[in-house]
C-alpha positions as CSV (number, residue, x, y, z in Angstrom):
1,X,-42.3,-50.8,-45.3
2,X,-41.6,-52.4,-42.2
3,X,-43.4,-51.0,-38.8
4,X,-39.5,-49.9,-37.7
5,X,-38.9,-48.6,-41.2
6,X,-41.8,-46.1,-41.0
7,X,-41.5,-45.3,-37.0
8,X,-37.8,-44.3,-37.8
9,X,-38.7,-42.1,-41.4
10,X,-41.4,-40.2,-39.0
11,X,-39.3,-40.0,-36.1
12,X,-36.0,-38.4,-38.7
13,X,-38.8,-36.2,-40.0
14,X,-39.7,-35.0,-36.7
15,X,-36.3,-33.9,-35.7
16,X,-35.7,-32.3,-39.3
17,X,-38.4,-30.0,-38.1
18,X,-38.6,-29.2,-34.5
19,X,-35.8,-26.3,-34.0
20,X,-33.1,-27.5,-31.6
21,X,-33.1,-25.0,-28.4
22,X,-29.9,-24.4,-26.8
23,X,-29.1,-24.1,-23.3
24,X,-28.4,-20.5,-22.4
25,X,-24.5,-20.3,-21.7
26,X,-23.7,-20.2,-18.0
27,X,-23.6,-16.8,-15.9
28,X,-20.1,-15.8,-14.5
29,X,-19.8,-16.5,-11.3
30,X,-20.3,-13.7,-8.8
31,X,-17.3,-11.9,-7.4
32,X,-16.3,-14.0,-4.4
33,X,-16.5,-11.8,-1.4
34,X,-13.1,-11.5,0.8
35,X,-14.1,-11.0,4.7
36,X,-12.3,-8.3,6.2
37,X,-11.3,-10.1,9.1
38,X,-9.3,-12.6,6.9
39,X,-6.8,-9.8,5.8
40,X,-5.8,-8.7,9.4
41,X,-2.2,-8.5,10.4
42,X,-1.3,-10.4,7.0
43,X,1.7,-10.6,4.6
44,X,1.4,-12.2,1.4
45,X,4.3,-12.2,-1.6
46,X,3.6,-11.7,-5.3
47,X,3.2,-14.8,-7.6
48,X,1.9,-13.0,-11.0
49,X,0.6,-10.3,-12.7
50,X,-1.4,-10.7,-15.8
51,X,-3.3,-7.5,-18.2
52,X,-6.9,-8.5,-19.4
53,X,-5.6,-7.8,-22.6
54,X,-2.4,-10.2,-22.4
55,X,0.6,-10.6,-20.7
56,X,2.4,-8.8,-18.4
57,X,5.9,-9.3,-18.3
58,X,8.2,-8.0,-15.0
59,X,10.2,-11.4,-14.6
60,X,13.0,-10.2,-16.6
61,X,13.2,-6.9,-14.6
62,X,13.6,-8.8,-11.2
63,X,10.2,-7.8,-9.7
64,X,9.4,-8.7,-6.4
65,X,6.7,-7.7,-4.0
66,X,5.3,-8.3,-0.6
67,X,1.8,-6.8,0.8
68,X,1.2,-6.3,4.5
69,X,-2.8,-6.2,4.7
70,X,-4.5,-4.8,8.2
71,X,-8.1,-3.8,9.2
72,X,-9.0,-0.3,10.3
73,X,-13.1,-0.9,10.9
74,X,-14.8,-1.7,7.4
75,X,-11.6,-0.5,5.7
76,X,-7.9,-1.8,4.7
77,X,-5.3,-1.1,4.4
78,X,-2.6,-2.1,2.2
79,X,1.2,-1.6,2.4
80,X,3.4,-2.7,-0.6
81,X,6.9,-3.3,-0.8
82,X,7.9,-3.3,-4.1
83,X,11.2,-4.5,-5.6
84,X,12.9,-3.6,-9.0
85,X,16.5,-5.2,-9.9
86,X,16.7,-3.7,-13.6
87,X,17.5,-0.7,-12.7
88,X,17.9,-1.2,-9.2
89,X,14.2,0.6,-7.4
90,X,12.7,0.0,-4.6
91,X,9.2,2.0,-3.0
92,X,6.7,1.4,-0.1
93,X,3.3,2.1,-1.1
94,X,-0.1,2.8,1.1
95,X,-3.1,2.4,-0.3
96,X,-6.9,2.4,1.5
97,X,-9.8,0.4,0.8
98,X,-13.5,0.8,1.3
99,X,-16.3,-1.6,0.3
100,X,-18.5,-0.4,-2.5
101,X,-21.6,-1.9,-4.0
102,X,-21.5,-5.5,-5.9
103,X,-18.2,-7.1,-3.6
104,X,-16.1,-4.6,-4.7
105,X,-13.6,-1.9,-3.6
106,X,-12.5,1.2,-3.9
107,X,-8.6,1.7,-4.2
108,X,-7.2,5.1,-2.8
109,X,-3.4,5.9,-3.2
110,X,-2.4,7.6,0.1
111,X,1.4,7.6,0.3
112,X,4.3,6.5,-2.0
113,X,8.2,6.7,-0.7
114,X,10.9,5.6,-3.3
115,X,14.8,4.6,-3.6
116,X,16.2,6.5,-5.3
117,X,14.0,9.4,-4.5
118,X,11.5,10.3,-7.5
119,X,12.4,6.9,-9.2
120,X,9.6,6.0,-11.2
121,X,9.8,2.3,-9.8
122,X,7.1,0.6,-11.9
123,X,3.9,2.2,-13.0
124,X,2.8,5.3,-10.9
125,X,-0.8,4.9,-10.2
126,X,-1.7,8.2,-8.3
127,X,-5.6,7.7,-9.2
128,X,-8.4,6.4,-6.9
129,X,-9.9,3.0,-8.8
130,X,-12.4,0.6,-8.0
131,X,-11.2,-3.2,-7.9
132,X,-11.4,-6.8,-6.9
133,X,-10.2,-8.6,-4.2
134,X,-10.6,-12.7,-4.2
135,X,-9.4,-15.0,-2.0
136,X,-8.8,-18.8,-2.0
137,X,-7.4,-20.6,0.5
138,X,-3.9,-19.0,0.4
139,X,-4.1,-17.2,-2.4
140,X,-5.1,-13.1,-3.1
141,X,-5.9,-11.6,-6.5
142,X,-6.3,-8.3,-6.5
143,X,-7.9,-6.6,-9.6
144,X,-7.6,-3.3,-10.7
145,X,-10.0,-1.9,-12.8
146,X,-7.9,1.0,-15.9
147,X,-4.3,0.3,-14.5
148,X,-1.2,2.2,-15.7
149,X,0.5,-1.0,-15.4
150,X,-1.9,-2.2,-18.6
151,X,-2.0,1.3,-20.3
152,X,-5.3,1.8,-18.9
153,X,-6.7,-2.0,-19.1
154,X,-7.5,-4.1,-16.2
155,X,-4.5,-5.7,-13.9
156,X,-4.3,-8.7,-12.0
157,X,-1.9,-9.7,-9.0
158,X,-1.8,-12.7,-7.5
159,X,-0.3,-13.1,-4.0
160,X,0.6,-16.3,-2.1
161,X,0.0,-15.7,2.3
162,X,3.2,-16.2,4.0
163,X,4.5,-15.6,7.3
164,X,4.7,-12.3,8.7
165,X,8.7,-11.4,8.8
166,X,10.4,-8.4,10.9
167,X,11.0,-5.6,8.6
168,X,14.3,-4.6,7.5
169,X,15.8,-1.0,8.3
170,X,15.0,0.2,4.8
171,X,11.5,-1.0,4.7
172,X,11.0,0.8,8.5
173,X,12.1,4.1,7.4
174,X,10.6,4.2,4.1
175,X,7.0,3.4,6.3
176,X,7.9,5.7,9.0
177,X,8.1,8.8,6.1
178,X,5.0,7.0,4.0
179,X,2.9,7.2,7.2
180,X,4.4,10.7,8.1
181,X,2.9,11.7,5.0
182,X,-0.7,10.4,5.6
183,X,-0.7,12.2,8.9
184,X,-1.4,8.6,10.4
185,X,-0.5,8.9,14.3
186,X,-1.3,5.5,14.6
187,X,0.4,3.8,12.1
188,X,3.6,5.5,12.5
189,X,3.7,4.9,16.3
190,X,2.6,1.2,15.3
191,X,6.5,0.9,14.0
192,X,7.7,1.8,17.2
193,X,8.7,-0.9,19.9
194,X,6.1,-0.6,23.0
195,X,8.9,1.5,24.5
196,X,10.4,3.4,21.9
197,X,11.2,6.7,22.4
198,X,10.9,10.0,19.7
199,X,13.6,12.7,20.6
200,X,12.2,15.8,19.2
201,X,13.1,19.6,19.5
202,X,10.2,21.0,17.9
203,X,7.8,21.4,21.1
204,X,9.1,23.6,23.9
205,X,10.7,22.5,27.3
206,X,11.7,25.0,30.0
207,X,15.1,23.9,29.6
208,X,15.8,24.0,25.8
209,X,16.7,20.7,25.4
210,X,14.9,18.2,22.5
211,X,11.7,16.6,24.4
212,X,11.6,12.8,24.4
213,X,8.3,10.9,24.1
214,X,8.9,7.4,25.8
215,X,6.6,4.5,25.5
216,X,3.9,3.8,22.0
217,X,1.3,5.5,23.5
218,X,3.3,9.0,24.2
219,X,4.7,9.0,20.5
220,X,1.5,8.3,19.0
221,X,-0.2,11.6,21.1
222,X,2.7,13.9,20.3
223,X,2.2,12.7,16.5
224,X,-1.5,13.3,16.7
225,X,-1.3,16.9,18.0
226,X,1.7,17.5,15.2
227,X,-0.6,16.2,12.8
228,X,-3.5,17.9,13.6
229,X,-1.7,21.8,13.7
230,X,-1.5,21.6,9.6
231,X,-4.1,21.1,7.1
232,X,-1.3,19.6,4.8
233,X,2.3,18.5,4.9
234,X,4.9,16.6,2.6
235,X,8.3,15.2,4.0
236,X,9.9,14.1,0.9
237,X,12.8,11.3,1.3
238,X,16.0,12.3,0.2
239,X,18.2,9.2,1.3
240,X,18.7,6.5,3.6
241,X,22.1,5.6,4.9
242,X,21.7,2.3,6.6
243,X,24.9,2.0,8.6
244,X,23.9,-1.6,10.2
245,X,20.6,-3.8,11.2
246,X,20.5,-1.3,14.1
247,X,21.4,2.0,13.1
248,X,20.0,4.0,10.1
249,X,20.0,7.9,9.2
250,X,17.4,9.0,6.8
251,X,17.6,12.7,5.1
252,X,14.6,14.8,4.1
253,X,12.9,18.3,2.6
254,X,9.7,18.8,4.9
255,X,6.8,21.6,3.7
256,X,3.7,22.2,5.4
257,X,1.2,25.0,5.3
258,X,2.6,26.7,7.8
259,X,5.9,27.2,6.6
260,X,7.0,29.9,3.3
261,X,9.8,27.1,2.1
262,X,10.6,23.6,2.6
263,X,13.0,22.4,5.8
264,X,15.9,20.4,6.0
265,X,16.2,17.5,8.4
266,X,17.1,14.4,9.2
267,X,16.2,11.3,11.5
268,X,18.5,9.1,13.5
269,X,17.5,5.8,14.1
270,X,18.0,3.0,16.2
271,X,16.5,-0.2,15.3
272,X,16.0,-3.7,17.4
273,X,13.8,-6.5,16.4
274,X,12.0,-5.1,13.2
275,X,11.2,-2.1,15.4
276,X,12.3,1.6,16.3
277,X,13.8,1.3,19.3
278,X,14.6,5.1,19.5
279,X,14.5,8.0,16.9
280,X,15.7,11.7,17.1
281,X,14.4,14.2,14.8
282,X,16.7,16.8,13.8
283,X,16.6,20.2,11.8
284,X,19.4,20.7,9.3
285,X,17.9,24.3,8.4
286,X,15.9,26.9,9.7
287,X,11.8,26.8,9.2
288,X,10.6,30.0,7.4
289,X,7.3,30.9,8.7
290,X,4.6,31.8,6.2
291,X,3.6,35.5,6.7
292,X,0.1,36.1,8.4
293,X,-2.0,37.5,6.2
294,X,-4.4,40.4,7.6
295,X,-7.9,39.2,8.9
């Protein structure tokens, strides 16, 4: 046998006896941390949705969604406007996000307003949960752990950044009620024009006439005082009547800790340029105070 044959035989024998060491599989990349500043005053349009255990079919329902994000210190405030065409239903949801360990976020639902009132309008997620935000270029991925959209499995929604657009009449009204229910004077006042006016008869005036709060700062100050007078409140939308792009009326039922029963009321809105130019808050039934308990 030639030297080459001997060498090849030895090499084959060595290869047969030497265990093959496989490289360990690559570790999954860590979550991409989304800088809070990148989500300040931004708008996103829905692209797709998927459950971790399979697809999530929303296109046949005529699903559309926009997401507006704002920064509050180290927290995020996300506002969703969602449309279902079949059956017709629209909703506005507000969620607050706080950072947690591992680059994740704590998602907390804070308000939900639907048209028609009490309509399901998709999965009704009313429990806080952890999740992830990932941003790549102009694409934002939002992952909710244990979502009602996916029967308790994780869901992923993808969005594309778009240019901010003026809110329409119904969006303005729904957000007004949503932020009122959150008792957030800054968010409610931000819907007003800089010289916007809120007229109400709840405050005391010397002549008994409705009180005018003129300018966004004064509207916010009055709301801050009004929200501070009760530990909880709830305003339920009953109808929105949009007469034109500049006029709308919202009727509602209101309840708080000071009342013995809900009160009926409405807001008359004058809108301009995607902002509230003026609104008048009117009570349609007399408030019944809760009896004071003896000390």
